[in-house]
TITI-797993 format. One record per residue (C-alpha): residue number from 1; z negated, y negated, x negated. Coordinates in nm, 2 decimals. Each point is the difference from the previous one (the first is absolute). Layout:
N
<NUM; <Z; Y; X>>
...
//
This chain:
240
<1; <-12.16; -14.94; -4.10>>
<2; <0.00; -0.28; 0.25>>
<3; <-0.34; -0.17; 0.03>>
<4; <-0.20; -0.03; 0.32>>
<5; <0.17; -0.25; 0.24>>
<6; <-0.21; -0.16; 0.25>>
<7; <0.17; -0.22; 0.26>>
<8; <-0.20; -0.21; 0.25>>
<9; <0.22; -0.23; 0.20>>
<10; <-0.10; -0.27; 0.25>>
<11; <0.24; 0.10; 0.28>>
<12; <0.05; 0.30; 0.22>>
<13; <0.27; 0.23; -0.14>>
<14; <0.22; 0.15; 0.28>>
<15; <0.37; 0.00; 0.09>>
<16; <0.13; -0.19; 0.30>>
<17; <0.09; 0.33; 0.17>>
<18; <-0.33; 0.17; -0.06>>
<19; <-0.10; 0.01; 0.36>>
<20; <0.30; 0.22; 0.08>>
<21; <-0.17; 0.28; -0.19>>
<22; <-0.34; -0.01; 0.16>>
<23; <-0.16; 0.32; 0.13>>
<24; <-0.18; 0.01; 0.33>>
<25; <-0.16; 0.26; 0.22>>
<26; <0.30; 0.00; 0.23>>
<27; <0.26; 0.07; -0.27>>
<28; <-0.18; 0.21; -0.27>>
<29; <0.14; 0.36; 0.01>>
<30; <-0.23; 0.28; 0.14>>
<31; <-0.16; 0.23; -0.25>>
<32; <0.25; 0.21; -0.18>>
<33; <0.08; 0.21; -0.31>>
<34; <0.34; 0.05; -0.16>>
<35; <0.14; 0.19; -0.30>>
<36; <0.31; -0.11; -0.20>>
<37; <0.21; 0.15; -0.28>>
<38; <0.10; -0.21; -0.30>>
<39; <0.34; 0.10; -0.12>>
<40; <0.32; -0.12; -0.19>>
<41; <0.34; 0.18; 0.00>>
<42; <-0.15; 0.30; 0.18>>
<43; <-0.28; 0.05; -0.25>>
<44; <-0.35; -0.02; 0.13>>
<45; <-0.23; -0.23; -0.20>>
<46; <-0.32; 0.05; 0.20>>
<47; <-0.16; -0.09; 0.33>>
<48; <-0.19; -0.29; 0.17>>
<49; <-0.26; 0.04; 0.28>>
<50; <-0.06; -0.31; 0.21>>
<51; <-0.26; -0.04; 0.28>>
<52; <-0.18; -0.25; 0.23>>
<53; <-0.35; 0.08; 0.12>>
<54; <-0.21; -0.20; 0.25>>
<55; <-0.35; 0.03; -0.12>>
<56; <-0.18; -0.21; 0.26>>
<57; <0.10; -0.24; 0.28>>
<58; <0.07; -0.27; -0.25>>
<59; <0.08; 0.18; -0.33>>
<60; <0.30; 0.19; -0.13>>
<61; <0.10; 0.17; -0.33>>
<62; <0.37; 0.00; -0.11>>
<63; <0.07; 0.23; -0.29>>
<64; <0.27; 0.16; -0.22>>
<65; <-0.02; 0.27; -0.26>>
<66; <0.29; 0.08; -0.23>>
<67; <0.04; 0.31; -0.21>>
<68; <0.30; 0.02; -0.24>>
<69; <0.14; 0.30; -0.18>>
<70; <0.26; 0.09; -0.27>>
<71; <0.16; -0.29; -0.18>>
<72; <-0.16; -0.26; 0.24>>
<73; <-0.34; 0.13; -0.10>>
<74; <0.09; -0.01; -0.37>>
<75; <0.12; -0.36; 0.02>>
<76; <-0.30; -0.11; 0.21>>
<77; <-0.25; 0.16; -0.23>>
<78; <-0.06; 0.30; 0.22>>
<79; <-0.25; -0.18; 0.22>>
<80; <-0.03; -0.02; 0.38>>
<81; <-0.03; -0.34; 0.17>>
<82; <-0.20; -0.10; 0.30>>
<83; <0.00; -0.32; 0.20>>
<84; <-0.25; -0.09; 0.27>>
<85; <-0.04; -0.31; 0.22>>
<86; <-0.32; -0.04; 0.20>>
<87; <0.06; -0.22; 0.30>>
<88; <-0.23; -0.17; 0.25>>
<89; <0.05; -0.20; 0.33>>
<90; <-0.11; -0.35; -0.09>>
<91; <0.03; -0.27; 0.27>>
<92; <0.35; 0.05; 0.15>>
<93; <0.18; 0.22; -0.25>>
<94; <-0.05; 0.31; -0.22>>
<95; <-0.04; -0.09; -0.36>>
<96; <-0.04; 0.20; -0.33>>
<97; <-0.35; -0.03; -0.15>>
<98; <0.06; 0.22; -0.30>>
<99; <0.31; 0.15; -0.17>>
<100; <-0.01; 0.25; -0.28>>
<101; <0.28; 0.15; -0.20>>
<102; <-0.10; 0.27; -0.24>>
<103; <0.24; 0.12; -0.27>>
<104; <-0.11; 0.08; -0.35>>
<105; <0.21; 0.17; -0.27>>
<106; <-0.12; 0.12; -0.34>>
<107; <0.12; -0.32; -0.16>>
<108; <-0.05; -0.27; 0.26>>
<109; <-0.21; -0.09; 0.31>>
<110; <0.22; -0.14; 0.27>>
<111; <-0.26; -0.01; 0.27>>
<112; <-0.02; -0.31; 0.23>>
<113; <-0.27; -0.14; 0.23>>
<114; <0.01; -0.28; 0.26>>
<115; <-0.32; -0.13; 0.17>>
<116; <0.03; -0.23; 0.29>>
<117; <-0.30; -0.23; 0.09>>
<118; <0.11; -0.13; 0.34>>
<119; <-0.32; -0.19; 0.06>>
<120; <0.12; -0.25; -0.26>>
<121; <0.38; 0.07; 0.01>>
<122; <0.00; 0.13; -0.35>>
<123; <0.16; 0.29; -0.19>>
<124; <-0.07; 0.16; -0.34>>
<125; <0.25; 0.24; -0.15>>
<126; <0.00; 0.19; -0.32>>
<127; <0.27; 0.19; -0.19>>
<128; <-0.03; 0.11; -0.36>>
<129; <-0.15; -0.31; -0.17>>
<130; <0.13; -0.24; 0.26>>
<131; <-0.23; -0.16; 0.25>>
<132; <0.11; -0.21; 0.30>>
<133; <-0.25; -0.23; 0.20>>
<134; <0.17; -0.18; 0.29>>
<135; <-0.05; -0.17; 0.33>>
<136; <0.19; 0.17; 0.28>>
<137; <0.07; -0.03; 0.37>>
<138; <-0.06; 0.27; 0.27>>
<139; <0.35; 0.14; -0.03>>
<140; <-0.02; 0.08; -0.37>>
<141; <0.08; 0.36; -0.10>>
<142; <0.04; 0.22; -0.31>>
<143; <0.33; 0.18; -0.05>>
<144; <-0.12; 0.34; 0.12>>
<145; <-0.15; -0.14; 0.33>>
<146; <0.33; -0.18; 0.05>>
<147; <0.16; 0.34; 0.07>>
<148; <-0.24; 0.06; 0.29>>
<149; <0.07; -0.36; 0.12>>
<150; <0.38; 0.08; 0.01>>
<151; <-0.07; 0.30; 0.21>>
<152; <-0.21; -0.20; 0.24>>
<153; <0.26; -0.28; 0.04>>
<154; <0.32; 0.20; -0.04>>
<155; <0.15; -0.08; 0.34>>
<156; <-0.03; -0.38; -0.04>>
<157; <0.10; -0.06; -0.36>>
<158; <0.27; -0.27; -0.04>>
<159; <0.32; 0.06; -0.19>>
<160; <-0.15; -0.16; -0.31>>
<161; <-0.34; -0.13; -0.09>>
<162; <-0.22; -0.05; -0.30>>
<163; <-0.35; 0.11; -0.07>>
<164; <-0.25; -0.03; -0.28>>
<165; <-0.21; 0.30; -0.10>>
<166; <-0.26; 0.08; -0.26>>
<167; <0.13; 0.25; -0.26>>
<168; <-0.15; 0.08; -0.34>>
<169; <-0.24; -0.30; 0.02>>
<170; <0.29; -0.25; 0.07>>
<171; <0.14; -0.16; 0.30>>
<172; <0.37; 0.11; 0.03>>
<173; <0.26; -0.12; 0.25>>
<174; <0.22; 0.26; 0.18>>
<175; <0.30; -0.03; 0.22>>
<176; <0.00; 0.22; 0.31>>
<177; <0.35; 0.07; 0.13>>
<178; <0.08; 0.18; 0.33>>
<179; <0.33; 0.18; -0.02>>
<180; <0.20; 0.14; 0.29>>
<181; <-0.18; 0.28; 0.20>>
<182; <0.14; 0.35; -0.06>>
<183; <-0.05; 0.36; 0.09>>
<184; <-0.15; 0.23; -0.27>>
<185; <0.00; 0.38; -0.01>>
<186; <-0.36; 0.12; -0.06>>
<187; <-0.20; 0.32; 0.02>>
<188; <-0.07; -0.11; 0.35>>
<189; <0.36; -0.05; 0.09>>
<190; <0.20; -0.32; 0.03>>
<191; <-0.23; -0.30; 0.02>>
<192; <0.07; -0.37; 0.08>>
<193; <-0.10; -0.20; -0.30>>
<194; <-0.08; -0.36; -0.08>>
<195; <0.12; -0.06; -0.36>>
<196; <-0.19; -0.25; -0.21>>
<197; <0.00; -0.09; -0.37>>
<198; <-0.29; -0.14; -0.20>>
<199; <0.16; -0.18; -0.29>>
<200; <-0.12; -0.18; -0.31>>
<201; <0.24; -0.09; -0.28>>
<202; <0.23; 0.29; -0.08>>
<203; <-0.24; 0.26; 0.14>>
<204; <-0.03; 0.10; 0.37>>
<205; <-0.13; 0.26; 0.24>>
<206; <0.23; 0.09; 0.29>>
<207; <-0.19; 0.15; 0.29>>
<208; <0.13; 0.19; 0.30>>
<209; <-0.27; -0.04; 0.26>>
<210; <-0.02; 0.20; 0.33>>
<211; <0.07; -0.26; 0.27>>
<212; <-0.18; 0.21; 0.27>>
<213; <-0.30; 0.14; -0.20>>
<214; <-0.21; -0.29; -0.12>>
<215; <0.24; -0.10; -0.28>>
<216; <-0.08; 0.32; -0.20>>
<217; <0.21; 0.01; -0.32>>
<218; <0.25; 0.29; 0.02>>
<219; <0.17; -0.07; -0.33>>
<220; <-0.05; -0.24; -0.29>>
<221; <0.23; -0.08; -0.29>>
<222; <-0.11; -0.19; -0.31>>
<223; <0.28; -0.20; -0.15>>
<224; <0.04; -0.20; -0.32>>
<225; <0.32; -0.20; -0.05>>
<226; <0.14; 0.17; 0.30>>
<227; <-0.05; 0.35; -0.14>>
<228; <-0.23; 0.26; 0.16>>
<229; <-0.29; 0.09; -0.23>>
<230; <-0.15; 0.26; 0.24>>
<231; <-0.03; 0.07; 0.37>>
<232; <-0.28; 0.10; 0.23>>
<233; <0.06; 0.21; 0.31>>
<234; <-0.23; 0.10; 0.28>>
<235; <-0.10; 0.36; 0.01>>
<236; <-0.27; 0.01; 0.26>>
<237; <-0.17; -0.25; 0.24>>
<238; <-0.28; 0.03; 0.25>>
<239; <0.18; -0.27; 0.21>>
<240; <0.30; 0.22; 0.08>>
//
């Protein structure tokens, strides 16, 4: 087992393009709920439910719950997974204050927790036996909240940019690529899509986002070494 790692640096950790992913009152999507099917080669592997709720004038909750079945459940230990980001309007932008990812199998706890202390620009993240303590700037995000950020900024993303996000108690660098726009056939008919890809090493997530409905993901493919591992397709959305 890896011992506890505590990293306290003397500089602010953020990528040069971080501000391109900031969330504000004018660009955050309205409240919504969406349901997706996880599948590969026509075989259903489970479902994901995603939602954004506005709790008060200055607080939001962005959440996701995944439930696998069949072989996917067997490989994953038969456990569901939930991810929740609690966000708050602080000064001029909307920032996460707490992120929690809960996933526990019979053999291993893969839960994750990120606590943001914005009054001192500090974050504490834990995953398994790993601990991260770090100084951050106001644009810092965890990987889950980054998805909401992409929705919020979908129409102004450049062709290529880099961003640093917190994942599994580490800072990780991702390349965000905007591909050519396309039309995708969905349960709601043909939709104009902005296609983006979040890439790190040989793994990536390709996202077909609705260009006219707040950047809502219509389809997602997870690829490794260019091969599709599984896909996620929209089944139902309150925004349509």
